[in-house]
Structures are given as C-alpha cells and as structure tokens.
C-alpha positions in Angstrom: 47.6 41.0 153.6 47.0 37.3 153.2 50.2 36.6 155.1 49.0 38.7 158.0 45.7 36.8 158.0 47.5 33.4 158.0 49.8 34.6 160.9 46.7 35.6 162.9 44.9 32.4 162.1 47.9 30.4 163.3 48.1 32.5 166.5 44.4 31.9 167.1 44.9 28.2 166.6 47.8 28.2 169.2 45.7 30.2 171.6 42.8 27.8 171.2 45.0 24.8 171.7 44.6 23.6 168.1 48.3 24.0 167.2 49.1 20.3 167.8 46.0 19.2 165.8 47.1 21.4 162.9 50.7 20.1 163.1 49.4 16.5 162.8 48.0 17.4 159.4 49.9 17.7 156.1 50.6 21.2 154.9 47.8 21.0 152.4 45.4 19.9 155.1 46.5 22.7 157.4 45.9 25.2 154.6 42.5 23.7 153.9 41.6 23.9 157.6 42.6 27.5 157.8 40.8 28.3 154.6 37.6 26.7 155.8 37.6 27.9 159.4 38.6 31.5 158.9 36.0 33.7 157.2 38.6 36.2 156.0 40.7 33.5 154.4 37.7 32.0 152.7 37.8 35.0 150.3 41.1 33.8 148.9 41.7 30.8 146.7 43.1 27.7 148.4 46.4 28.0 146.5 46.9 31.5 147.8 46.3 30.3 151.4 48.6 27.3 150.9 51.4 29.5 149.5 51.0 32.1 152.3 51.0 29.3 154.9 54.3 28.0 153.5 55.8 31.5 153.5 54.8 32.2 157.1 56.1 28.9 158.3 59.4 29.4 156.5 59.7 32.8 158.2 58.8 31.7 161.6 59.5 27.9 161.9 62.0 27.0 159.3 63.0 23.6 160.9 59.3 22.5 161.3 58.5 23.7 157.7 61.4 22.0 156.0 61.0 18.8 158.0 57.3 18.8 157.0 58.2 19.4 153.3 60.7 16.6 153.4 58.3 14.2 155.0 55.7 15.0 152.4 58.2 14.6 149.6 57.6 18.2 148.4 60.2 20.2 146.6 61.6 23.4 148.0 64.7 25.3 146.9 66.2 25.0 150.4 66.0 21.2 150.2 67.7 21.3 146.8 71.3 20.0 147.0 72.5 22.3 144.2 71.2 25.3 146.1 72.9 24.1 149.3 76.2 23.6 147.5 76.1 27.0 145.8 75.4 28.6 149.1 78.2 26.7 150.8 80.6 27.9 148.2 79.6 31.5 149.0 80.4 31.3 152.7 83.6 30.8 154.7 81.9 28.1 156.8 80.7 26.1 153.8 81.7 22.7 155.1 80.0 23.3 158.5 76.9 24.5 156.7 76.8 21.4 154.4 77.2 19.1 157.4 74.2 20.8 159.1 72.2 20.8 155.9 73.1 17.1 155.2 71.9 16.1 158.7 68.7 18.0 158.2 69.5 20.4 161.0 67.5 23.2 159.5 67.3 25.2 162.7 71.1 25.4 162.8 71.3 26.3 159.1 68.8 29.1 159.6 70.4 30.3 162.9 74.1 30.3 161.8 73.5 31.3 158.2 70.3 33.3 158.0 71.3 34.5 154.5 70.8 30.9 153.3 67.0 31.4 153.2 67.3 34.3 150.8 70.4 33.2 148.8 70.0 33.1 145.1 
C-alpha cells in the first residue's frame, strides 16, 4: 500500500513539474518532502516512506537510484562488489556484466541482466 502511495506521489510531482526539484534533493530529503506534502504518507513513519521510495525508484529508475545512492555514499547490495562478482559468476556474460557494473552503467546492467536486481 505505501509503495502505491509513493508511486502516486511521484507521478503527481512529475505532473506538477516538481520532478526536477525533487531530483535535486538527496533521497532522504525527497522522502521527507513526500512525507510532509502528502496527507496519506504522513500517516506512516519517515523510515517507511524512505524505504518505499528506495524500492519504487529501484523498480522504476534503477540507474538514477543507484547513481544517487553512490553519490550519497549509501550502501546497497547492488553496489556491493561481492554481490556483482557472485552474479557475474552465475551468468554466461559475466565479464560483460562486470564491465558495465564497473563503469556504473546501471541502466545496461538492469536491461541486459534483469535478474541481477533479484539475485541472491
């Protein structure tokens, strides 16, 4: 439910021309803005809104999300070299994946190897 509310809040922000303003903020600031400006999201704790925002962005805009995480020096399993190596060993195109991953080409990683996002 909270994920649907975050998706809707992001769609509303885009429709109102606020998407660029939000993107200029850190992920935590984006979550705080959504939390404060959306009456339905105010009912949830900030951490829940932040986590839902991260999940939604990972689903819909993996390249933007991972670049933002990297810039903010936040940890995420998809940015973890061990996770990348383990995944590369599980696929026939492992070296190609590692090249894309190493270059931070998250869009290519997600497009060519969609199972990378759910790999455990």
